C-alpha angles and dihedrals in degrees: 000000000000126000120201107221097153094093093044096048096043107091093201093066126081092051092309097293115143094178094085099042093106091046093051092046092051092045091051091051092049093046096045112023106031099059090051092046092049090050090054091049091051091049091050091049090051090055092056116094118254110262089235091057096051109100103243114216090176090242129113121217091262091050091052091050091050089049091053091048089051090051091051091050090048091051090049091050091048091050091049091049091050091050091049091048090050091050091050091048091049090051090050090050091050090051091049090048090052091050092048090048091051091048091049091050091050091048091050090051091050091049092049089051091050091048090049090050091048092050091050090049091051091048091049091052092046092053091053099257095292090152095248115136124204116210111214114228122201 
């Protein structure tokens, strides 16, 4: 699209009058540019979907953004809660492992005591029951 403004902007045209230059320029814009621009606007409006056809979710753009932000915050909270639960579970497992270790240590001590008693009993029987006890040293 080309607009000829040379005649409008040249003050020596139109019989040398410079009083109507702005008027001629504006008139040229309205006669040439505006009809084409209005046609483009009408074409663009025709391409837009009919408001009745747009699936209405009842949410505006801002509401959708806020909804997404809320989802992100919920996911962060859920991840933090899962992390906290995992830490609590790990601590419980450590405590259980300590208790099992302590029980195993106590059981080993009881078994060592029983073995020591059995060795002393065998030594007592081997010596003929003289009443001497041999303390096993490890």
